[in-house]
Biopython code that builds the backbone (N, CA, C, O; Angstrom):
import numpy as np
from Bio.PDB.StructureBuilder import StructureBuilder

atoms = [
    (1, "MET", "N", (133.362, 117.147, 112.434)),
    (1, "MET", "CA", (134.329, 117.630, 111.973)),
    (1, "MET", "C", (135.622, 117.572, 113.038)),
    (1, "MET", "O", (135.823, 117.382, 114.238)),
    (2, "LYS", "N", (136.416, 117.883, 111.728)),
    (2, "LYS", "CA", (137.745, 117.632, 112.805)),
    (2, "LYS", "C", (138.499, 119.210, 112.127)),
    (2, "LYS", "O", (138.550, 119.812, 111.054)),
    (3, "VAL", "N", (138.901, 119.326, 113.266)),
    (3, "VAL", "CA", (139.412, 121.354, 113.246)),
    (3, "VAL", "C", (141.294, 121.013, 113.655)),
    (3, "VAL", "O", (141.713, 120.330, 114.590)),
    (4, "LEU", "N", (142.040, 121.686, 112.696)),
    (4, "LEU", "CA", (143.200, 121.442, 113.961)),
    (4, "LEU", "C", (144.250, 123.110, 114.156)),
    (4, "LEU", "O", (145.075, 123.581, 113.373)),
    (5, "LEU", "N", (143.783, 123.628, 115.476)),
    (5, "LEU", "CA", (144.088, 124.241, 115.529)),
    (5, "LEU", "C", (146.179, 124.603, 116.109)),
    (5, "LEU", "O", (146.902, 124.007, 116.907)),
    (6, "ARG", "N", (146.422, 125.790, 115.227)),
    (6, "ARG", "CA", (147.665, 126.242, 115.446)),
    (6, "ARG", "C", (148.107, 127.237, 116.765)),
    (6, "ARG", "O", (147.746, 128.414, 116.730)),
    (7, "TYR", "N", (148.685, 126.869, 117.616)),
    (7, "TYR", "CA", (148.746, 128.318, 118.586)),
    (7, "TYR", "C", (150.052, 129.357, 118.949)),
    (7, "TYR", "O", (151.150, 128.806, 119.027)),
    (8, "SER", "N", (150.011, 130.376, 119.106)),
    (8, "SER", "CA", (151.351, 130.962, 119.028)),
    (8, "SER", "C", (151.953, 130.915, 120.586)),
    (8, "SER", "O", (151.528, 130.117, 121.421)),
    (9, "SER", "N", (153.081, 131.959, 120.871)),
    (9, "SER", "CA", (152.802, 132.011, 121.766)),
    (9, "SER", "C", (152.385, 133.356, 122.542)),
    (9, "SER", "O", (152.915, 134.030, 123.424)),
    (10, "VAL", "N", (151.365, 133.423, 121.913)),
    (10, "VAL", "CA", (150.586, 134.758, 122.649)),
    (10, "VAL", "C", (149.333, 133.710, 122.885)),
    (10, "VAL", "O", (148.724, 133.320, 123.881)),
    (11, "THR", "N", (149.289, 133.563, 122.084)),
    (11, "THR", "CA", (147.810, 132.281, 122.806)),
    (11, "THR", "C", (148.038, 130.827, 122.537)),
    (11, "THR", "O", (147.361, 130.042, 121.874)),
    (12, "SER", "N", (148.635, 130.732, 122.898)),
    (12, "SER", "CA", (148.669, 129.307, 123.849)),
    (12, "SER", "C", (148.670, 129.502, 125.100)),
    (12, "SER", "O", (148.284, 128.596, 125.838)),
    (13, "LYS", "N", (149.161, 130.888, 125.694)),
    (13, "LYS", "CA", (148.504, 130.954, 127.634)),
    (13, "LYS", "C", (147.110, 131.674, 127.512)),
    (13, "LYS", "O", (146.973, 132.652, 128.247)),
    (14, "GLU", "N", (146.165, 131.375, 126.781)),
    (14, "GLU", "CA", (144.403, 131.336, 127.121)),
    (14, "GLU", "C", (143.920, 130.547, 127.150)),
    (14, "GLU", "O", (144.080, 130.111, 126.010)),
    (15, "PRO", "N", (143.015, 129.516, 127.928)),
    (15, "PRO", "CA", (142.098, 128.619, 127.759)),
    (15, "PRO", "C", (141.152, 129.274, 126.518)),
    (15, "PRO", "O", (140.086, 129.836, 126.773)),
    (16, "HIS", "N", (141.642, 129.139, 125.233)),
    (16, "HIS", "CA", (140.279, 129.284, 124.377)),
    (16, "HIS", "C", (139.155, 128.291, 124.266)),
    (16, "HIS", "O", (137.950, 128.540, 124.289)),
    (17, "ILE", "N", (139.833, 126.954, 124.124)),
    (17, "ILE", "CA", (138.844, 125.512, 124.308)),
    (17, "ILE", "C", (138.033, 126.323, 125.110)),
    (17, "ILE", "O", (137.087, 127.045, 124.795)),
    (18, "ALA", "N", (138.632, 126.059, 126.368)),
    (18, "ALA", "CA", (136.721, 126.406, 127.532)),
    (18, "ALA", "C", (136.649, 127.129, 127.540)),
    (18, "ALA", "O", (135.742, 127.271, 128.360)),
    (19, "LYS", "N", (137.084, 128.665, 127.020)),
    (19, "LYS", "CA", (135.920, 129.504, 126.634)),
    (19, "LYS", "C", (135.006, 129.256, 124.836)),
    (19, "LYS", "O", (133.888, 129.770, 124.872)),
    (20, "VAL", "N", (135.241, 128.791, 123.853)),
    (20, "VAL", "CA", (134.698, 128.071, 122.977)),
    (20, "VAL", "C", (133.333, 127.622, 124.132)),
    (20, "VAL", "O", (132.342, 128.155, 124.633)),
    (21, "ILE", "N", (134.143, 126.114, 124.143)),
    (21, "ILE", "CA", (132.960, 125.478, 125.210)),
    (21, "ILE", "C", (131.402, 125.960, 125.610)),
    (21, "ILE", "O", (130.213, 125.747, 125.374)),
    (22, "LEU", "N", (132.446, 126.876, 126.496)),
    (22, "LEU", "CA", (131.126, 128.359, 127.257)),
    (22, "LEU", "C", (130.226, 128.754, 126.499)),
    (22, "LEU", "O", (129.048, 128.556, 126.796)),
    (23, "GLU", "N", (130.607, 129.432, 125.294)),
    (23, "GLU", "CA", (130.322, 130.109, 124.460)),
    (23, "GLU", "C", (129.021, 129.603, 123.616)),
    (23, "GLU", "O", (127.824, 129.887, 123.625)),
    (24, "THR", "N", (129.609, 128.973, 123.098)),
    (24, "THR", "CA", (129.062, 128.251, 122.223)),
    (24, "THR", "C", (127.942, 127.290, 122.518)),
    (24, "THR", "O", (126.807, 127.344, 122.043)),
    (25, "LYS", "N", (128.467, 126.304, 123.460)),
    (25, "LYS", "CA", (127.365, 125.046, 124.619)),
    (25, "LYS", "C", (127.987, 123.886, 123.283)),
    (25, "LYS", "O", (127.016, 123.182, 123.003)),
    (26, "ALA", "N", (128.861, 123.582, 122.653)),
    (26, "ALA", "CA", (129.447, 122.843, 121.691)),
    (26, "ALA", "C", (130.371, 121.894, 122.144)),
    (26, "ALA", "O", (131.364, 122.125, 122.834)),
    (27, "MET", "N", (129.887, 120.524, 121.605)),
    (27, "MET", "CA", (130.228, 119.366, 122.139)),
    (27, "MET", "C", (131.631, 119.255, 121.196)),
    (27, "MET", "O", (131.635, 119.079, 119.978)),
    (28, "ILE", "N", (132.546, 119.370, 121.863)),
    (28, "ILE", "CA", (133.998, 119.135, 121.416)),
    (28, "ILE", "C", (134.999, 117.794, 121.859)),
    (28, "ILE", "O", (134.716, 117.287, 122.944)),
    (29, "ASN", "N", (135.535, 117.512, 121.500)),
    (29, "ASN", "CA", (136.683, 116.273, 121.669)),
    (29, "ASN", "C", (137.355, 116.511, 121.385)),
    (29, "ASN", "O", (137.367, 116.565, 120.155)),
    (30, "ILE", "N", (138.985, 117.027, 122.277)),
    (30, "ILE", "CA", (140.249, 116.390, 122.046)),
    (30, "ILE", "C", (141.048, 115.905, 121.784)),
    (30, "ILE", "O", (141.942, 115.620, 122.581)),
    (31, "VAL", "N", (141.056, 115.551, 120.296)),
    (31, "VAL", "CA", (141.735, 114.293, 120.050)),
    (31, "VAL", "C", (143.355, 114.786, 120.182)),
    (31, "VAL", "O", (144.206, 114.252, 120.895)),
    (32, "ARG", "N", (143.487, 115.639, 119.532)),
    (32, "ARG", "CA", (145.411, 115.596, 120.397)),
    (32, "ARG", "C", (146.052, 116.743, 120.461)),
    (32, "ARG", "O", (146.077, 117.640, 119.619)),
    (33, "ALA", "N", (146.626, 116.678, 121.597)),
    (33, "ALA", "CA", (147.080, 117.626, 122.172)),
    (33, "ALA", "C", (148.349, 118.432, 122.463)),
    (33, "ALA", "O", (148.312, 118.708, 123.662)),
    (34, "ASN", "N", (149.762, 119.070, 121.745)),
    (34, "ASN", "CA", (150.395, 119.455, 122.917)),
    (34, "ASN", "C", (150.910, 120.650, 122.249)),
    (34, "ASN", "O", (151.267, 120.833, 121.085)),
    (35, "VAL", "N", (150.870, 121.267, 123.068)),
    (35, "VAL", "CA", (150.688, 122.844, 123.638)),
    (35, "VAL", "C", (151.623, 123.595, 124.837)),
    (35, "VAL", "O", (151.500, 123.604, 126.062)),
    (36, "SER", "N", (152.344, 124.052, 124.177)),
    (36, "SER", "CA", (153.445, 124.766, 126.058)),
    (36, "SER", "C", (153.380, 125.995, 125.041)),
    (36, "SER", "O", (153.110, 126.183, 123.855)),
    (37, "PRO", "N", (153.991, 127.119, 126.760)),
    (37, "PRO", "CA", (154.068, 128.043, 126.548)),
    (37, "PRO", "C", (154.553, 128.995, 125.089)),
    (37, "PRO", "O", (154.288, 130.187, 124.934)),
    (38, "VAL", "N", (155.114, 128.353, 124.371)),
    (38, "VAL", "CA", (155.782, 128.870, 123.289)),
    (38, "VAL", "C", (155.050, 128.195, 122.003)),
    (38, "VAL", "O", (155.748, 127.681, 121.129)),
    (39, "GLY", "N", (153.837, 128.204, 121.916)),
    (39, "GLY", "CA", (153.053, 127.484, 121.111)),
    (39, "GLY", "C", (152.626, 126.043, 121.293)),
    (39, "GLY", "O", (152.867, 125.383, 122.304)),
    (40, "GLY", "N", (151.909, 125.571, 120.124)),
    (40, "GLY", "CA", (151.640, 124.108, 119.756)),
    (40, "GLY", "C", (150.530, 124.175, 118.723)),
    (40, "GLY", "O", (150.195, 124.980, 117.853)),
    (41, "GLU", "N", (150.051, 122.887, 119.213)),
    (41, "GLU", "CA", (148.299, 122.303, 118.194)),
    (41, "GLU", "C", (148.170, 121.823, 118.453)),
    (41, "GLU", "O", (148.935, 120.998, 118.952)),
    (42, "THR", "N", (146.598, 121.822, 118.368)),
    (42, "THR", "CA", (145.661, 120.672, 118.630)),
    (42, "THR", "C", (144.849, 120.645, 118.107)),
    (42, "THR", "O", (144.391, 121.733, 117.758)),
    (43, "VAL", "N", (143.680, 118.607, 117.449)),
    (43, "VAL", "CA", (143.394, 118.438, 117.046)),
    (43, "VAL", "C", (142.080, 118.353, 118.062)),
    (43, "VAL", "O", (142.104, 117.909, 119.210)),
    (44, "LEU", "N", (140.592, 119.045, 117.151)),
    (44, "LEU", "CA", (139.378, 119.372, 117.699)),
    (44, "LEU", "C", (138.474, 118.016, 116.707)),
    (44, "LEU", "O", (138.726, 117.720, 115.539)),
    (45, "ASP", "N", (137.221, 117.268, 117.756)),
    (45, "ASP", "CA", (136.261, 117.178, 116.771)),
    (45, "ASP", "C", (134.886, 117.717, 117.378)),
    (45, "ASP", "O", (134.518, 117.295, 118.474)),
    (46, "VAL", "N", (134.124, 118.652, 116.667)),
    (46, "VAL", "CA", (133.498, 119.088, 116.873)),
    (46, "VAL", "C", (132.415, 119.111, 116.128)),
    (46, "VAL", "O", (132.643, 118.930, 114.932)),
    (47, "SER", "N", (130.879, 119.334, 116.539)),
    (47, "SER", "CA", (129.739, 118.530, 116.457)),
    (47, "SER", "C", (129.585, 119.986, 115.385)),
    (47, "SER", "O", (129.786, 121.200, 115.425)),
    (48, "ASP", "N", (129.068, 118.880, 114.412)),
    (48, "ASP", "CA", (128.524, 119.326, 113.385)),
    (48, "ASP", "C", (127.148, 120.281, 113.182)),
    (48, "ASP", "O", (126.779, 120.758, 112.109)),
    (49, "ASP", "N", (126.716, 120.382, 114.035)),
    (49, "ASP", "CA", (125.613, 122.118, 114.640)),
    (49, "ASP", "C", (126.119, 122.652, 114.525)),
    (49, "ASP", "O", (125.769, 123.359, 113.580)),
    (50, "LYS", "N", (127.674, 123.156, 115.251)),
    (50, "LYS", "CA", (128.083, 124.123, 115.547)),
    (50, "LYS", "C", (129.302, 124.916, 115.081)),
    (50, "LYS", "O", (129.676, 126.045, 115.397)),
    (51, "TYR", "N", (130.034, 123.641, 113.891)),
    (51, "TYR", "CA", (131.255, 123.912, 113.935)),
    (51, "TYR", "C", (131.618, 124.615, 113.473)),
    (51, "TYR", "O", (132.839, 124.705, 113.603)),
    (52, "GLU", "N", (130.636, 126.150, 112.180)),
    (52, "GLU", "CA", (131.340, 126.875, 111.733)),
    (52, "GLU", "C", (131.343, 127.881, 113.114)),
    (52, "GLU", "O", (132.296, 128.655, 113.203)),
    (53, "GLU", "N", (130.554, 127.895, 113.943)),
    (53, "GLU", "CA", (130.653, 129.102, 115.182)),
    (53, "GLU", "C", (131.471, 128.829, 115.280)),
    (53, "GLU", "O", (132.269, 129.558, 114.691)),
    (54, "VAL", "N", (131.929, 127.967, 115.821)),
    (54, "VAL", "CA", (133.293, 127.093, 116.543)),
    (54, "VAL", "C", (134.943, 128.012, 115.847)),
    (54, "VAL", "O", (135.696, 128.785, 116.438)),
    (55, "VAL", "N", (134.988, 127.536, 114.539)),
    (55, "VAL", "CA", (135.995, 127.557, 114.071)),
    (55, "VAL", "C", (136.069, 129.050, 113.731)),
    (55, "VAL", "O", (137.207, 129.451, 113.485)),
    (56, "GLU", "N", (134.701, 130.297, 113.646)),
    (56, "GLU", "CA", (135.069, 131.721, 113.761)),
    (56, "GLU", "C", (134.990, 132.033, 115.390)),
    (56, "GLU", "O", (135.239, 133.214, 115.634)),
    (57, "LEU", "N", (134.780, 131.457, 116.218)),
    (57, "LEU", "CA", (135.266, 132.092, 117.445)),
    (57, "LEU", "C", (137.169, 132.259, 117.513)),
    (57, "LEU", "O", (137.846, 133.285, 117.439)),
    (58, "PHE", "N", (137.526, 131.074, 117.650)),
    (58, "PHE", "CA", (139.240, 130.540, 117.642)),
    (58, "PHE", "C", (139.917, 131.834, 116.697)),
    (58, "PHE", "O", (140.728, 132.694, 117.038)),
    (59, "ARG", "N", (138.979, 131.510, 114.864)),
    (59, "ARG", "CA", (139.719, 132.778, 114.297)),
    (59, "ARG", "C", (139.878, 133.718, 114.983)),
    (59, "ARG", "O", (140.989, 134.209, 115.180)),
    (60, "SER", "N", (138.812, 134.152, 115.479)),
    (60, "SER", "CA", (138.284, 135.848, 116.627)),
    (60, "SER", "C", (139.338, 136.039, 117.575)),
    (60, "SER", "O", (139.682, 137.086, 118.124)),
    (61, "ARG", "N", (139.796, 134.902, 117.690)),
    (61, "ARG", "CA", (140.697, 134.971, 118.921)),
    (61, "ARG", "C", (142.440, 134.893, 118.982)),
    (61, "ARG", "O", (143.311, 134.929, 119.851)),
    (62, "GLY", "N", (142.358, 134.773, 117.587)),
    (62, "GLY", "CA", (143.901, 135.305, 117.154)),
    (62, "GLY", "C", (144.191, 133.624, 117.362)),
    (62, "GLY", "O", (145.231, 133.459, 117.999)),
    (63, "VAL", "N", (143.394, 132.093, 116.904)),
    (63, "VAL", "CA", (144.517, 131.120, 116.891)),
    (63, "VAL", "C", (143.766, 130.760, 115.121)),
    (63, "VAL", "O", (142.731, 130.881, 114.466)),
    (64, "ASP", "N", (145.316, 130.214, 115.039)),
    (64, "ASP", "CA", (144.708, 130.053, 113.214)),
    (64, "ASP", "C", (143.816, 128.758, 113.566)),
    (64, "ASP", "O", (143.915, 128.158, 114.636)),
    (65, "VAL", "N", (142.979, 128.424, 112.580)),
    (65, "VAL", "CA", (142.206, 126.794, 112.360)),
    (65, "VAL", "C", (142.662, 126.784, 111.188)),
    (65, "VAL", "O", (142.754, 127.716, 110.389)),
    (66, "ILE", "N", (143.037, 125.395, 111.056)),
    (66, "ILE", "CA", (142.916, 124.440, 109.763)),
    (66, "ILE", "C", (141.905, 123.423, 109.534)),
    (66, "ILE", "O", (142.145, 122.424, 110.212)),
    (67, "LEU", "N", (140.717, 123.305, 108.725)),
    (67, "LEU", "CA", (140.130, 122.577, 108.611)),
    (67, "LEU", "C", (140.540, 121.407, 107.850)),
    (67, "LEU", "O", (141.052, 121.456, 106.732)),
    (68, "LEU", "N", (140.296, 120.381, 108.498)),
    (68, "LEU", "CA", (140.218, 118.299, 108.476)),
    (68, "LEU", "C", (139.337, 118.189, 108.192)),
    (68, "LEU", "O", (138.699, 117.720, 109.134)),
    (69, "PRO", "N", (138.246, 118.450, 106.672)),
    (69, "PRO", "CA", (137.271, 117.888, 106.492)),
    (69, "PRO", "C", (137.777, 116.521, 105.658)),
    (69, "PRO", "O", (136.822, 115.784, 105.417)),
    (70, "ASP", "N", (138.834, 116.106, 105.252)),
    (70, "ASP", "CA", (138.756, 114.772, 105.222)),
    (70, "ASP", "C", (139.398, 114.119, 105.688)),
    (70, "ASP", "O", (140.593, 114.407, 105.749)),
    (71, "PRO", "N", (138.851, 112.787, 106.304)),
    (71, "PRO", "CA", (140.295, 112.123, 106.976)),
    (71, "PRO", "C", (141.339, 111.717, 105.850)),
    (71, "PRO", "O", (141.127, 111.855, 104.645)),
    (72, "ILE", "N", (142.649, 111.127, 106.489)),
    (72, "ILE", "CA", (143.494, 110.707, 105.521)),
    (72, "ILE", "C", (143.349, 108.700, 105.307)),
    (72, "ILE", "O", (143.849, 108.058, 106.231)),
    (73, "LEU", "N", (142.968, 108.221, 104.623)),
    (73, "LEU", "CA", (142.348, 106.472, 104.630)),
    (73, "LEU", "C", (143.920, 106.013, 104.200)),
    (73, "LEU", "O", (144.627, 107.011, 104.069)),
    (74, "LEU", "N", (144.253, 105.422, 104.084)),
    (74, "LEU", "CA", (144.712, 104.219, 104.133)),
    (74, "LEU", "C", (144.785, 103.637, 102.875)),
    (74, "LEU", "O", (143.703, 103.074, 103.049)),
    (75, "ASP", "N", (145.159, 103.210, 101.566)),
    (75, "ASP", "CA", (144.510, 102.692, 100.696)),
    (75, "ASP", "C", (145.823, 101.597, 100.312)),
    (75, "ASP", "O", (146.574, 102.021, 99.434)),
    (76, "GLU", "N", (146.216, 100.005, 100.989)),
    (76, "GLU", "CA", (146.760, 99.587, 100.652)),
    (76, "GLU", "C", (147.204, 99.114, 99.391)),
    (76, "GLU", "O", (148.253, 98.511, 99.169)),
    (77, "LYS", "N", (146.080, 99.522, 98.363)),
    (77, "LYS", "CA", (146.930, 98.928, 97.035)),
    (77, "LYS", "C", (147.783, 99.801, 96.467)),
    (77, "LYS", "O", (148.454, 99.437, 95.501)),
    (78, "ARG", "N", (147.868, 100.850, 96.886)),
    (78, "ARG", "CA", (148.477, 102.066, 96.496)),
    (78, "ARG", "C", (149.923, 102.617, 97.153)),
    (78, "ARG", "O", (150.816, 103.346, 96.720)),
    (79, "CYS", "N", (149.646, 101.711, 98.755)),
    (79, "CYS", "CA", (150.794, 102.384, 99.159)),
    (79, "CYS", "C", (151.741, 101.800, 99.193)),
    (79, "CYS", "O", (151.625, 100.613, 99.499)),
    (80, "PHE", "N", (153.339, 102.420, 98.854)),
    (80, "PHE", "CA", (155.257, 101.915, 98.776)),
    (80, "PHE", "C", (155.292, 102.206, 99.976)),
    (80, "PHE", "O", (156.364, 101.623, 100.142)),
    (81, "GLN", "N", (155.049, 102.624, 101.042)),
    (81, "GLN", "CA", (155.933, 102.401, 102.436)),
    (81, "GLN", "C", (156.870, 103.311, 102.155)),
    (81, "GLN", "O", (158.050, 102.999, 102.000)),
    (82, "CYS", "N", (156.322, 104.799, 102.042)),
    (82, "CYS", "CA", (157.604, 105.726, 102.020)),
    (82, "CYS", "C", (157.291, 106.617, 103.690)),
    (82, "CYS", "O", (158.188, 106.859, 104.498)),
    (83, "GLY", "N", (156.292, 106.861, 103.818)),
    (83, "GLY", "CA", (156.384, 107.044, 105.121)),
    (83, "GLY", "C", (155.472, 109.022, 105.293)),
    (83, "GLY", "O", (154.977, 109.870, 106.036)),
    (84, "VAL", "N", (155.717, 108.777, 104.429)),
    (84, "VAL", "CA", (154.711, 110.204, 104.310)),
    (84, "VAL", "C", (153.654, 110.259, 104.826)),
    (84, "VAL", "O", (153.726, 111.268, 105.528)),
    (85, "CYS", "N", (152.276, 109.646, 105.000)),
    (85, "CYS", "CA", (151.245, 109.582, 105.816)),
    (85, "CYS", "C", (151.457, 109.728, 107.055)),
    (85, "CYS", "O", (150.635, 110.494, 107.558)),
    (86, "ILE", "N", (152.812, 108.996, 108.339)),
    (86, "ILE", "CA", (153.091, 109.135, 109.339)),
    (86, "ILE", "C", (152.995, 110.831, 109.843)),
    (86, "ILE", "O", (152.649, 111.358, 110.900)),
    (87, "SER", "N", (153.455, 111.337, 108.606)),
    (87, "SER", "CA", (153.637, 112.656, 109.175)),
    (87, "SER", "C", (152.745, 113.568, 108.826)),
    (87, "SER", "O", (152.691, 114.669, 109.374)),
    (88, "ALA", "N", (152.068, 113.246, 108.007)),
    (88, "ALA", "CA", (151.222, 113.835, 107.750)),
    (88, "ALA", "C", (149.573, 113.417, 108.501)),
    (88, "ALA", "O", (148.525, 113.975, 108.174)),
    (89, "CYS", "N", (149.654, 112.668, 109.216)),
    (89, "CYS", "CA", (148.264, 112.040, 110.352)),
    (89, "CYS", "C", (148.276, 112.866, 110.334)),
    (89, "CYS", "O", (149.210, 113.368, 109.707)),
    (90, "PRO", "N", (147.061, 113.987, 111.127)),
    (90, "PRO", "CA", (147.565, 114.937, 112.376)),
    (90, "PRO", "C", (146.865, 114.760, 113.727)),
    (90, "PRO", "O", (146.546, 115.624, 114.543)),
    (91, "VAL", "N", (146.655, 113.039, 113.780)),
    (91, "VAL", "CA", (146.025, 112.411, 115.261)),
    (91, "VAL", "C", (147.425, 111.255, 115.536)),
    (91, "VAL", "O", (147.815, 110.993, 116.673)),
    (92, "ALA", "N", (148.018, 110.693, 114.347)),
    (92, "ALA", "CA", (149.441, 110.033, 114.613)),
    (92, "ALA", "C", (147.974, 108.792, 115.016)),
    (92, "ALA", "O", (147.718, 108.340, 116.132)),
    (93, "ALA", "N", (147.145, 108.470, 113.570)),
    (93, "ALA", "CA", (146.184, 106.992, 113.592)),
    (93, "ALA", "C", (147.549, 105.578, 113.159)),
    (93, "ALA", "O", (147.567, 104.404, 113.526)),
    (94, "LEU", "N", (148.583, 106.382, 112.226)),
    (94, "LEU", "CA", (149.300, 105.629, 111.458)),
    (94, "LEU", "C", (150.097, 106.108, 111.399)),
    (94, "LEU", "O", (150.287, 107.323, 111.349)),
    (95, "ARG", "N", (151.436, 104.478, 111.377)),
    (95, "ARG", "CA", (153.048, 104.149, 111.875)),
    (95, "ARG", "C", (153.732, 103.242, 111.150)),
    (95, "ARG", "O", (153.201, 102.574, 110.263)),
    (96, "LEU", "N", (154.550, 103.187, 111.370)),
    (96, "LEU", "CA", (155.590, 102.056, 110.174)),
    (96, "LEU", "C", (155.976, 100.734, 111.880)),
    (96, "LEU", "O", (156.378, 100.684, 113.043)),
    (97, "LEU", "N", (155.549, 100.110, 110.954)),
    (97, "LEU", "CA", (156.327, 98.381, 111.328)),
    (97, "LEU", "C", (157.346, 97.927, 110.957)),
    (97, "LEU", "O", (158.145, 98.330, 110.111)),
    (98, "GLU", "N", (157.339, 96.890, 111.719)),
    (98, "GLU", "CA", (158.749, 96.280, 111.173)),
    (98, "GLU", "C", (158.394, 95.990, 109.758)),
    (98, "GLU", "O", (157.266, 95.744, 109.331)),
    (99, "GLY", "N", (159.879, 96.074, 108.862)),
    (99, "GLY", "CA", (159.881, 96.031, 107.593)),
    (99, "GLY", "C", (159.080, 97.440, 106.848)),
    (99, "GLY", "O", (158.041, 97.562, 106.199)),
    (100, "TRP", "N", (159.779, 98.068, 107.153)),
    (100, "TRP", "CA", (158.803, 99.431, 107.233)),
    (100, "TRP", "C", (157.153, 99.689, 106.049)),
    (100, "TRP", "O", (156.658, 100.424, 105.195)),
    (101, "ARG", "N", (156.928, 98.399, 106.894)),
    (101, "ARG", "CA", (155.219, 98.135, 106.543)),
    (101, "ARG", "C", (154.049, 99.155, 107.152)),
    (101, "ARG", "O", (152.861, 98.955, 106.897)),
]
sb = StructureBuilder()
sb.init_structure("model")
sb.init_model(0)
sb.init_chain("A")
sb.init_seg("    ")
for serial, (resi, resn, name, xyz) in enumerate(atoms, 1):
    if name == "N":
        sb.init_residue(resn, " ", resi, " ")
    sb.init_atom(name, np.array(xyz, "f"), 0.0, 1.0, " ", f" {name:<3s}", serial, name[0])
structure = sb.get_structure()
């Protein structure tokens, strides 16, 4: 399961991911990260067996957690090249090609 972590200027200064991995022994993959001293976001892929425990630990540490249970899927039959999917995709997997395709 995927989660989006949002950090504030306070919570971005701590090694939350490392601490959660050590406490839960969960398999966590960092899919995307953009964290600075003023805040940021990280998308994680968390093993299903530890998912609830990991989410609760991040929340207890003051990190905002947004659950990403369903992936964003591209349906080319319904797409009309507006570009909204690019900004909504948490892992930056979608992009516009030449001619706004």
